[in-house]
N, C-alpha and C positions, 0 to 999 in steps of 0.2 A: 424803697420804703425802709428806713432804718428801724432795727429792733433793739431794744435796750438789753444789753448783756447782763444787767444786774437783776431785772425783774421780768423781762420778756415782753413788755409793752411795745406796741408798734406806733410809729409816727409818720406823718405825711411828708415831712421834710427834715433836713438837718437842723434848722434853727429850732424847730419844736423839740427835737431830740436833745439838743444842747440845753435848752431851757429846763427840760425834765431832769437832766443830769444835775444841773445846778440846784434845783429845788428839792429833789428826792434822794440823791446819792452823793452829796458833796463829801461826806466822810469816807466814802468807799472808793473814790476815783483813783485809778492808777495814773502813771506819768503820761500815757498817750491821751487819755480823756481830759486830763488837766490841760495839756497843750491844745487840745481841740477847743476847750472853753476859752482859753486865753486868746487863741487865734480869732474866734468869733467875736470876742469882746473888742479886740483891736480893729477888726474890719468894720465895726459899726460906729467908730469914732469919726468926727469931722463935720458932717453935714447937719447933724441934729442940734448943734449948738448947745445952749445951756440946758435945754430939756433933757439931753442925753447924759449929762454929767452925773445926776443921781443914780441912773441905771448902771452906768459904767463903774461908779464907785461901789455900788452894791454888789455887782458881779465880781469886782476885784476882791471885795471882802470875803465872798464865798470861796474864791480860789485860794486866798491866803489861809482861811480857816481849814480848807481841805488839806493844804500842804502841811500845816502845823499838825493836824491829826495824823497824817500819813507818816511824817518824820517821827513824831512821838511814839506812835504805835509800833512801827517796824524797827526803828532804831533802838527802842527800849525793850523789845521782847525777842527772845529766841535766837539771837545770833549776831548782833551788832550790824544789822543791815545798814548800808550807807546809801545816801542819795545818789542817783545816777550821775548828777553833775560832778560829783567828786571822783568819778572813775571813768571819765570819757576816754575813749581810744584816741590814738594819735595817727597822724599821717594817713588820713582817709584817702583811699584811691591809690595808694602806693604799692599795695600787695593784693593778692587774690588767692584765697585758699578755701577748701571745702571740707565738710564732714557730714555726719548723719546725726539725727536726733529722734528719739521716741519719748513720749510722755503719756503716762496713763494715770487716771484718777479713778480709784475703785474699779479697775479693770476696763474702764472706758478710755479709748485712745483719743488724745487731743489731736484734732485734724488741722495741722498747720498749713494745709492747702487752701483753707478758707481765706477770703480776701482780707479779713482783719489781721491776719498774721503775715501777709505778703508785703514785702518792701516797706517795712516800718522804720528802718534805719539805714543810712548809707553805710555804716560800719559793719553791720551784721543784719542779714535778712534771709528769708526764703523768697523765691521768685518763680515766675513762669508756672504758677499753680502747683509746684512741687512742694509737698509738705514733709519730705523726708531729708532732702539734701539742703543743708544750710550753706551760706556763702559769707566769708569774711573778707572785708575790703579795707582793713585798717590794722595797725599794730596795737597790741595791748588790749585786745577785746577779751574781757573776762567773761566767765560763764554768767556771773551775776548781771553784768551789763547786757549781755545777749538776751537773757530772759526778761529783763526789765523792758527792753525794747519791744517785747511782745506783750507787755502789760501783765507779766507773771513775775512775782517776786520770790526768789529762791535763796535760802541759806543752806548750810549743811544739814539742818534739822527741821526746817519749815518750808512750806510751799503755800503762797497766797495766790489763789486762782479763782476768778469770777466771784469775788466778794467773800470767799471763805478762806481762812487760814488754817492749814493742817500742820500740826506740831508732832514731832516724834515723841515728845514726852506726854502727849495725851493718851489716855487709856484706849487701847485697841487700834492705835494709829501707827503706821510704819511709813517713814519717809526715806526714800532712796535717791541719792544724787550721785551719779557715777559718770566717769569718763574712761572709756576703754576698760570697763570692768572694775575700776578702782574708785573708792570714795574720794571726793574732793571737797575743798572749801570754795564755793562759787565766787566769793569776792576776791580770792587770791589766784584762782586757776585761770590762766590765759589760754584761750583756744588755739589749737594748732592744726595744720593740714592733716586730714584723715581722722580727726578725733570723732569717736562715737559716743554721743551723750545719751544717757538714760536717766529719766526722772520718773519716779513712780510713787504714788500715794496709795496705800492700801489700808482699809479700815475693816474692823470686825467688831461686832457688838456695839455697845453704847460708846460714843465719843464725845469730846468736848470741843470739837472744831467749830469756829465761828468767827 
Protein backbone atom coordinates (compact mmCIF):
# COMPACT_ATOMS: atom_id res chain seq x y z
CA UNK A 1 0.00 0.00 0.00
CA UNK A 2 1.85 3.13 -1.20
CA UNK A 3 2.00 6.23 0.99
CA UNK A 4 2.28 9.76 -0.39
CA UNK A 5 5.69 11.24 0.50
CA UNK A 6 4.24 14.75 0.22
CA UNK A 7 1.17 14.55 2.49
CA UNK A 8 1.25 11.05 4.05
CA UNK A 9 -2.06 9.82 2.58
CA UNK A 10 -2.25 6.06 1.86
CA UNK A 11 -3.59 4.40 -1.30
CA UNK A 12 -4.73 0.89 -2.23
CA UNK A 13 -2.69 0.65 -5.41
CA UNK A 14 -0.13 2.43 -7.59
CA UNK A 15 -2.68 3.83 -10.07
CA UNK A 16 -4.61 5.59 -7.31
CA UNK A 17 -1.35 6.97 -5.91
CA UNK A 18 -0.27 8.30 -9.34
CA UNK A 19 -3.68 9.92 -9.88
CA UNK A 20 -3.30 11.62 -6.48
CA UNK A 21 0.17 12.92 -7.38
CA UNK A 22 -1.17 14.41 -10.62
CA UNK A 23 -4.16 16.05 -8.96
CA UNK A 24 -2.67 17.30 -5.69
CA UNK A 25 1.12 17.63 -6.02
CA UNK A 26 1.88 18.42 -9.68
CA UNK A 27 3.96 21.45 -8.76
CA UNK A 28 6.02 19.59 -6.14
CA UNK A 29 7.03 16.48 -8.07
CA UNK A 30 10.67 15.49 -8.30
CA UNK A 31 12.24 13.71 -11.32
CA UNK A 32 11.39 10.19 -10.10
CA UNK A 33 7.70 10.93 -9.53
CA UNK A 34 7.51 12.72 -12.88
CA UNK A 35 8.89 9.60 -14.58
CA UNK A 36 6.41 7.46 -12.63
CA UNK A 37 3.50 9.54 -14.00
CA UNK A 38 4.90 9.47 -17.54
CA UNK A 39 5.32 5.68 -17.37
CA UNK A 40 1.75 5.19 -16.14
CA UNK A 41 0.41 7.47 -18.88
CA UNK A 42 2.30 5.57 -21.58
CA UNK A 43 1.19 2.14 -20.32
CA UNK A 44 -2.45 3.19 -20.53
CA UNK A 45 -2.31 4.06 -24.27
CA UNK A 46 -3.49 1.85 -27.09
CA UNK A 47 -6.63 -0.16 -26.27
CA UNK A 48 -8.92 2.60 -25.08
CA UNK A 49 -9.08 4.30 -28.49
CA UNK A 50 -10.49 7.78 -28.86
CA UNK A 51 -11.95 7.81 -25.35
CA UNK A 52 -8.46 7.62 -23.85
CA UNK A 53 -7.09 10.55 -25.85
CA UNK A 54 -8.50 13.40 -23.69
CA UNK A 55 -7.27 11.67 -20.53
CA UNK A 56 -3.79 11.16 -21.99
CA UNK A 57 -3.62 14.76 -23.19
CA UNK A 58 -4.77 16.02 -19.79
CA UNK A 59 -2.14 13.95 -18.01
CA UNK A 60 0.51 15.20 -20.42
CA UNK A 61 -0.53 18.76 -19.68
CA UNK A 62 -0.11 18.15 -15.95
CA UNK A 63 3.36 16.68 -16.50
CA UNK A 64 4.43 19.57 -18.74
CA UNK A 65 3.17 22.09 -16.20
CA UNK A 66 5.03 20.30 -13.42
CA UNK A 67 8.26 20.33 -15.44
CA UNK A 68 7.88 24.05 -16.17
CA UNK A 69 7.33 24.83 -12.49
CA UNK A 70 10.28 22.64 -11.49
CA UNK A 71 12.72 24.18 -13.98
CA UNK A 72 11.55 27.73 -13.29
CA UNK A 73 11.75 27.39 -9.51
CA UNK A 74 14.99 25.47 -9.11
CA UNK A 75 16.87 26.99 -12.04
CA UNK A 76 15.86 30.49 -11.03
CA UNK A 77 16.65 30.38 -7.34
CA UNK A 78 19.58 29.68 -5.13
CA UNK A 79 22.33 28.22 -7.27
CA UNK A 80 21.75 27.67 -10.97
CA UNK A 81 20.28 24.17 -10.59
CA UNK A 82 20.34 22.34 -13.93
CA UNK A 83 17.92 19.65 -15.11
CA UNK A 84 19.19 16.09 -14.68
CA UNK A 85 19.00 15.50 -18.44
CA UNK A 86 21.78 18.06 -18.95
CA UNK A 87 24.24 16.27 -16.70
CA UNK A 88 23.78 12.57 -17.48
CA UNK A 89 26.77 10.34 -16.64
CA UNK A 90 28.46 8.40 -19.43
CA UNK A 91 29.64 4.83 -20.03
CA UNK A 92 27.20 3.27 -17.57
CA UNK A 93 28.46 -0.14 -16.46
CA UNK A 94 32.09 0.49 -17.41
CA UNK A 95 33.28 1.24 -13.86
CA UNK A 96 32.37 0.37 -10.28
CA UNK A 97 33.33 2.47 -7.28
CA UNK A 98 31.94 3.15 -3.82
CA UNK A 99 31.74 5.71 -1.06
CA UNK A 100 29.70 6.68 1.98
CA UNK A 101 26.95 9.22 2.55
CA UNK A 102 25.09 10.74 5.48
CA UNK A 103 22.29 13.28 5.31
CA UNK A 104 20.50 14.91 8.22
CA UNK A 105 17.64 17.40 8.32
CA UNK A 106 17.14 19.13 11.67
CA UNK A 107 19.11 16.37 13.33
CA UNK A 108 17.02 13.57 11.79
CA UNK A 109 19.06 11.22 9.64
CA UNK A 110 17.67 10.38 6.20
CA UNK A 111 17.42 6.58 5.96
CA UNK A 112 18.72 5.64 2.53
CA UNK A 113 18.06 1.95 3.30
CA UNK A 114 14.36 2.56 2.59
CA UNK A 115 13.09 1.07 -0.66
CA UNK A 116 12.40 4.45 -2.27
CA UNK A 117 16.14 5.20 -2.16
CA UNK A 118 17.35 1.77 -3.34
CA UNK A 119 18.40 1.12 -6.97
CA UNK A 120 16.87 4.34 -8.34
CA UNK A 121 19.49 4.80 -11.07
CA UNK A 122 21.88 2.53 -12.97
CA UNK A 123 24.66 5.11 -12.73
CA UNK A 124 24.40 5.78 -8.99
CA UNK A 125 22.48 3.99 -6.26
CA UNK A 126 22.24 2.35 -2.88
CA UNK A 127 21.53 -1.39 -2.91
CA UNK A 128 20.94 -4.52 -0.81
CA UNK A 129 19.17 -2.49 1.87
CA UNK A 130 22.39 -0.66 2.76
CA UNK A 131 21.75 3.04 3.28
CA UNK A 132 25.31 4.15 4.00
CA UNK A 133 27.41 2.77 1.12
CA UNK A 134 26.66 4.19 -2.32
CA UNK A 135 27.68 2.59 -5.63
CA UNK A 136 28.83 4.39 -8.77
CA UNK A 137 28.58 2.54 -12.09
CA UNK A 138 29.32 5.30 -14.61
CA UNK A 139 31.79 8.03 -15.43
CA UNK A 140 31.01 11.66 -14.68
CA UNK A 141 28.50 11.11 -11.87
CA UNK A 142 28.19 14.52 -10.22
CA UNK A 143 26.92 14.91 -6.68
CA UNK A 144 24.00 16.90 -8.08
CA UNK A 145 23.04 14.00 -10.37
CA UNK A 146 23.45 11.44 -7.60
CA UNK A 147 21.10 13.30 -5.25
CA UNK A 148 18.60 14.05 -8.02
CA UNK A 149 18.35 10.31 -8.67
CA UNK A 150 17.14 10.05 -5.07
CA UNK A 151 14.57 12.82 -5.64
CA UNK A 152 16.64 15.25 -3.56
CA UNK A 153 17.84 18.48 -5.20
CA UNK A 154 21.06 19.94 -3.85
CA UNK A 155 23.15 23.01 -4.64
CA UNK A 156 26.02 24.46 -2.64
CA UNK A 157 23.51 26.54 -0.63
CA UNK A 158 20.10 24.82 -0.92
CA UNK A 159 18.53 21.44 -0.28
CA UNK A 160 15.06 20.51 -1.61
CA UNK A 161 13.73 17.50 0.29
CA UNK A 162 10.19 16.09 0.58
CA UNK A 163 8.50 19.21 -0.72
CA UNK A 164 10.51 21.74 1.31
CA UNK A 165 13.42 23.83 0.07
CA UNK A 166 15.97 24.85 2.70
CA UNK A 167 18.17 27.83 1.82
CA UNK A 168 21.41 28.92 3.41
CA UNK A 169 20.36 32.56 3.20
CA UNK A 170 17.11 31.95 5.11
CA UNK A 171 17.19 33.21 8.68
CA UNK A 172 18.24 30.49 11.10
CA UNK A 173 19.01 27.94 8.37
CA UNK A 174 22.40 26.33 7.77
CA UNK A 175 23.09 24.14 4.72
CA UNK A 176 26.23 22.00 4.63
CA UNK A 177 27.28 20.09 1.50
CA UNK A 178 30.69 18.47 1.89
CA UNK A 179 32.80 15.71 0.37
CA UNK A 180 35.68 14.45 2.48
CA UNK A 181 35.20 17.38 4.84
CA UNK A 182 35.45 20.04 2.12
CA UNK A 183 32.61 22.18 0.77
CA UNK A 184 31.79 21.42 -2.88
CA UNK A 185 29.60 22.68 -5.71
CA UNK A 186 27.31 19.68 -6.40
CA UNK A 187 26.78 20.39 -10.10
CA UNK A 188 30.56 20.42 -10.66
CA UNK A 189 31.84 17.80 -8.24
CA UNK A 190 32.30 14.34 -9.80
CA UNK A 191 32.15 11.49 -7.29
CA UNK A 192 35.21 9.27 -6.91
CA UNK A 193 36.17 6.03 -5.15
CA UNK A 194 36.09 6.39 -1.37
CA UNK A 195 34.34 9.78 -1.27
CA UNK A 196 32.55 10.50 1.99
CA UNK A 197 29.53 12.74 1.37
CA UNK A 198 27.88 14.75 4.13
CA UNK A 199 24.74 16.82 3.66
CA UNK A 200 23.20 18.56 6.64
CA UNK A 201 20.37 21.02 7.11
CA UNK A 202 20.18 22.71 10.48
CA UNK A 203 17.50 25.16 11.60
CA UNK A 204 17.05 27.33 14.66
CA UNK A 205 14.27 29.76 15.46
CA UNK A 206 11.91 31.04 12.76
CA UNK A 207 12.78 30.13 9.17
CA UNK A 208 11.40 30.85 5.73
CA UNK A 209 11.90 27.39 4.22
CA UNK A 210 9.03 26.34 1.98
